[in-house]
C-alpha positions in Angstrom: 0.0 0.0 0.0 1.3 3.4 -1.0 2.3 5.7 1.9 0.8 9.1 1.1 2.8 12.3 1.2 1.3 15.2 3.2 0.9 17.7 0.4 -1.6 20.5 0.0 -4.3 18.1 -1.2 -3.9 15.7 1.7 -7.4 14.3 2.6 -8.7 14.6 -1.0 -10.1 11.3 -2.2 -10.1 10.5 -5.9 -11.1 7.4 -7.8 -9.3 7.0 -11.1 -10.7 4.7 -13.8 -7.7 3.3 -15.6 -7.0 4.9 -18.9 -4.3 6.3 -21.2 -2.4 9.5 -21.5 -4.2 12.5 -20.0 -6.3 10.7 -17.4 -3.4 8.9 -15.6 -1.3 12.1 -15.8 -4.2 14.1 -14.2 -4.2 11.5 -11.4 -0.5 11.8 -11.1 -0.8 15.6 -10.6 -3.3 15.1 -7.8 -1.3 12.3 -6.2 1.9 14.3 -6.3 0.2 17.1 -4.3 -1.0 14.7 -1.6 -4.4 13.5 -2.8 -5.3 9.9 -2.1 -5.9 8.3 -5.5 -7.2 4.7 -5.9 -7.1 3.4 -9.5 -9.7 0.9 -10.6 -8.3 -1.3 -13.3 -9.4 -4.4 -15.2 -8.3 -7.7 -13.7 -5.1 -9.0 -15.4 -4.4 -5.6 -17.0 -1.5 -5.0 -14.6 -3.0 -1.7 -13.6 -0.5 0.2 -15.6 -1.8 2.0 -18.6 1.8 2.4 -19.7 2.0 -1.3 -20.5 -0.1 -0.7 -23.6 2.8 1.5 -24.8 5.4 -1.2 -24.1 6.7 0.4 -20.8 7.3 -1.9 -17.8 7.6 1.1 -15.5 5.7 4.3 -16.4 6.4 7.3 -14.1 2.9 8.6 -14.9 1.6 5.7 -12.8 3.3 6.8 -9.6 1.9 7.6 -6.2 -1.3 5.7 -6.0 -2.8 2.2 -5.4 -4.6 0.0 -7.8 -7.8 -2.0 -7.2 -8.5 -4.6 -9.9 -12.2 -4.9 -10.5 -14.3 -6.2 -13.4 -16.9 -3.4 -13.8 -19.2 -5.7 -15.8 -19.5 -8.0 -12.7 -22.3 -7.0 -10.4 -20.2 -7.7 -7.3 -17.2 -5.7 -8.5 -19.4 -2.9 -9.7 -21.0 -2.7 -6.3 -17.5 -2.3 -4.8 -16.7 0.5 -7.2 -20.0 2.2 -6.4 -19.1 2.1 -2.7 -15.8 3.7 -3.3 -17.1 6.4 -5.7 -19.9 7.2 -3.2 -17.2 8.1 -0.7 -14.9 10.0 -3.1 -14.5 13.7 -3.6 -13.9 13.2 -7.3 -13.7 10.7 -10.1 -11.4 10.7 -13.2 -12.4 8.8 -16.3 -11.5 8.9 -20.0 -13.9 6.5 -21.6 -16.0 7.3 -24.7 -19.2 9.2 -24.0 -21.9 7.0 -22.5 -19.6 4.1 -21.5 -19.8 4.9 -17.8 -23.5 5.4 -18.0 -23.9 2.0 -19.6 -22.0 0.5 -16.6 -24.4 2.2 -14.2 -21.5 4.4 -12.9 -22.3 7.7 -14.6 -22.6 11.1 -12.9 -26.3 10.7 -12.3 -25.8 7.3 -10.6 -24.6 8.7 -7.3 -27.4 10.8 -5.7 -26.0 9.8 -2.3 -22.8 11.8 -3.1 -24.0 15.2 -4.2 -20.5 16.7 -3.7 -18.9 14.4 -6.3 -16.9 16.1 -8.9 -17.0 13.9 -12.0 -13.9 14.6 -14.2 -14.4 13.4 -17.8 -11.5 13.4 -20.3 -12.1 12.8 -24.0 -10.6 14.0 -27.3 -13.8 15.5 -28.8 -15.9 16.1 -25.7 -19.2 14.6 -24.4 -21.2 16.2 -27.2 -20.8 17.3 -30.8 -20.8 15.3 -34.1 -17.4 13.7 -33.4 -18.0 12.8 -29.7 -18.7 9.1 -30.3 -15.7 8.6 -32.7 -12.1 7.5 -32.1 -9.1 9.7 -32.4 -5.7 10.4 -31.0 -3.6 13.4 -30.0 -2.7 14.2 -33.6 -6.3 14.3 -34.7 -7.4 16.5 -31.9 -4.7 19.1 -32.4 -5.3 19.0 -36.1 -9.0 19.9 -35.8 -8.1 22.6 -33.2 -5.9 24.5 -35.6 -2.8 24.0 -33.6 -1.1 21.4 -35.8 -1.7 23.5 -38.9 0.1 26.3 -37.2 3.2 24.4 -36.1 6.0 23.4 -38.5 7.7 24.6 -41.7 6.0 26.3 -44.6 6.0 23.0 -46.4 4.6 20.7 -43.7 3.1 20.6 -40.2 5.3 19.1 -37.5 3.9 16.9 -34.8 4.9 18.4 -31.3 5.0 15.0 -29.5 1.8 14.6 -27.6 2.5 17.5 -25.3 0.1 20.0 -26.9 -2.9 17.7 -27.1 -2.9 15.0 -24.4 -1.0 16.8 -21.7 -1.5 20.5 -22.2 -5.0 20.7 -23.8 -6.1 17.5 -22.0 -4.6 17.0 -18.5 -4.0 20.6 -17.5 -7.5 21.6 -18.4 -9.1 18.6 -16.7 -7.0 19.2 -13.6 -7.8 22.9 -13.5 -11.5 22.2 -14.2 -11.7 19.7 -11.4 -10.0 22.0 -8.9 -12.5 24.8 -9.9 -15.4 22.3 -9.4 -13.9 21.1 -6.1 -13.6 24.6 -4.8 -17.3 25.2 -5.7 -18.3 21.9 -4.1 -16.5 22.9 -0.9 -18.4 26.2 -0.8 -21.8 24.9 -1.8 -21.9 21.1 -1.2 -22.8 20.7 -4.9 -20.6 18.7 -7.3 -20.7 18.8 -11.0 -19.4 17.2 -14.2 -16.2 18.5 -15.8 -16.4 17.9 -19.5 -12.7 18.3 -20.6 -12.2 17.9 -24.3 -8.7 18.0 -25.8 -10.1 20.0 -28.7 -11.5 22.6 -26.4 -8.3 22.8 -24.3 -6.0 23.1 -27.3 -8.3 25.8 -28.9 -8.0 27.7 -25.6 -4.2 27.3 -25.6 -4.2 29.1 -29.0 -5.7 32.3 -27.5 -2.6 34.4 -28.0 -2.1 33.0 -31.5 -5.7 34.0 -32.4 -4.8 37.4 -31.1 -1.7 37.7 -33.3 -3.9 36.9 -36.3 -6.7 39.2 -35.3 -4.2 42.1 -34.9 -2.6 41.5 -38.2 0.7 40.5 -36.6 0.6 37.1 -38.2 -1.2 35.9 -41.4 -1.7 32.3 -40.1 0.8 30.7 -42.4 3.4 28.3 -40.9 7.0 29.5 -40.7 6.1 33.2 -41.0 5.4 34.3 -37.4 7.3 35.7 -34.5 7.4 32.5 -32.6 7.5 29.7 -35.2 11.1 30.0 -36.6 10.6 32.6 -39.2 12.8 35.1 -37.4 16.6 34.5 -37.8 17.0 35.5 -34.1 14.4 33.1 -32.8 15.3 29.5 -33.8 18.0 26.9 -33.6 21.4 26.6 -35.2 23.8 23.7 -35.6 27.2 23.9 -33.9 30.7 22.7 -34.8 30.9 19.0 -34.1 27.1 18.5 -33.7 24.3 19.7 -31.5 22.4 22.9 -31.6 22.0 26.2 -29.8 18.6 27.9 -29.4 18.4 31.7 -29.5 15.6 34.0 -28.8 16.8 37.6 -28.1 13.6 39.3 -29.3 13.9 42.5 -27.3 16.5 45.0 -28.5 18.6 45.0 -25.3 18.9 41.2 -25.4 19.7 41.4 -29.1 22.6 43.8 -28.4 23.9 41.5 -25.6 23.7 38.5 -27.9 25.6 40.2 -30.7 28.3 41.3 -28.2 28.8 37.8 -26.8 28.6 36.1 -30.2 31.5 38.3 -31.3 29.7 40.7 -33.7 30.7 44.3 -33.8 28.0 46.9 -33.7 26.5 47.3 -37.2 28.3 44.2 -38.5 25.1 42.1 -38.9 22.4 43.0 -41.5 19.6 45.2 -40.1 17.0 42.8 -38.6 14.3 45.5 -39.1 14.7 45.0 -42.9 12.9 41.7 -43.7 14.7 41.5 -47.1 18.0 41.1 -45.1 16.8 38.1 -43.1 18.3 35.5 -45.4 21.7 37.2 -45.1 21.3 37.6 -41.3 20.4 33.9 -40.9 23.4 32.9 -43.0 25.7 35.0 -40.9 24.4 33.6 -37.7 24.6 30.0 -39.0 28.2 30.5 -40.0 29.2 32.0 -36.7 27.7 29.1 -34.7 29.6 26.6 -36.8 32.8 28.1 -35.5 32.5 26.6 -32.0 31.1 23.5 -30.4 27.9 23.6 -28.5 29.7 23.3 -25.2 31.9 26.3 -26.1 28.8 28.4 -27.0 27.1 27.3 -23.7 30.1 28.7 -21.8 30.0 31.9 -23.8 26.3 32.6 -23.1 26.1 31.1 -19.6 24.6 33.5 -17.1 23.9 36.2 -19.6 20.8 38.0 -20.9 21.5 36.9 -24.5 18.7 34.4 -24.5 20.9 31.7 -25.9 21.0 28.2 -24.6 22.2 24.7 -25.7 19.5 22.3 -27.0 19.8 19.5 -24.5 18.8 15.8 -24.7 16.6 14.4 -21.9 19.7 13.0 -20.1 21.6 16.2 -20.4 18.6 18.2 -19.1 18.5 16.1 -16.0 22.2 16.8 -15.3 22.2 20.5 -16.1 23.3 22.6 -13.0 20.2 24.8 -13.1 17.8 21.8 -13.1 19.9 20.1 -10.5 19.8 23.1 -8.2 16.0 23.4 -8.4 15.5 19.6 -8.0 13.6 19.4 -11.3 14.4 15.7 -11.5 14.7 12.9 -9.0 15.4 9.2 -8.7 12.3 7.2 -7.7 12.1 3.4 -7.8 15.2 3.2 -9.8 14.1 5.6 -12.5 15.1 9.2 -13.2 11.9 11.2 -13.6 10.5 14.8 -13.2 9.8 15.9 -9.7 6.3 17.2 -8.7 5.6 20.6 -10.1 4.9 23.5 -9.5 6.8 24.1 -6.3 4.8 25.3 -3.3 6.6 27.1 -0.5 4.7 25.8 2.5 3.2 22.5 1.3 5.3 21.2 -1.6 4.3 18.1 -3.5 6.1 14.8 -3.1 6.1 11.3 -4.4 4.9 8.7 -1.9 7.3 5.9 -1.1 6.6 2.4 -2.1 5.4 0.8 -5.3 4.1 3.2 -8.0 1.0 0.9 -8.4 0.6 -1.0 -5.2 -2.2 -3.5 -5.5 -4.8 -3.4 -2.7 -7.7 -5.6 -1.9 -11.3 -4.4 -1.9 -11.3 -4.8 1.9 -8.3 -2.5 2.2 -9.8 0.1 -0.1 -13.1 0.2 1.7 -11.5 0.2 5.2 -9.2 3.1 4.2 -12.2 5.3 3.2 -14.5 4.0 6.0 -17.0 2.8 3.4 
């Protein structure tokens, strides 16, 4: 049985219906901050959603216990009902209507009016596409985000960070916290309908503003933040690796030029768009004169807005990340620490197995059901 950290959400009880991607990551966020999360998983599934992706140990699964139940069995369904009836919140990511068909939908718990029912889907609980399948790439495509990221020739898939975890997990977690705050004040729970398409569309608020104000015409590779600017992008270095630069403000641009070894007025005027190809070529040539490590030393501690592009292993070892404790070793695996950092009640990963199996009797006794 997992020993729970005493974080800011200590005492909060959450039932997680086993799923993929954004639902277990949402549960991880709650668990990292001290909430008591019990996952309900199918018998024999191993509890770990990451196993579907070929991972034996998925850090997203950390910090909670798993109770294996067959929700199509009347006896196991009754056990699930007893837990959910005692929970503050539930997290599920099934297709719309699936939980209702099991008799475990939001309307099936009148005895728990405070229940916050967090629902995570790609398309949402309503709309023409709600009953259809999809993955991160489809959701960000229909939200306009994918079409805005990449080169002029082709969109570039930004891992599954924009859809599953930013537009999905973060909006589900925020929506649930808002609903939990309301439930605390009023005693009334509610359903949180978190759709990845909705969340990603909301993430694009600033980008819509750029278009509406005529700052960007919507074409990939032509905006302030998508690589069009020679001074906002990446450059290869001598011997391999890249440096990322972003000195947008004039004072940072002046500092960058000084440290990169350019005399005042040596570079083409960046205010003249016709000179951008020449400016890009000059920057590219300069970065090829030194290794990435050498450039990292040149820019270290400056306001030049220039940093090495690190691998995951290098990021974990970088002095800044080490000083802030961004990564930690847990159960033999290097993984990101709980975030964000709270000054009085910081999050923590509970000791013990990431997915400790518990019996129905243990689960019910813990929640006094």
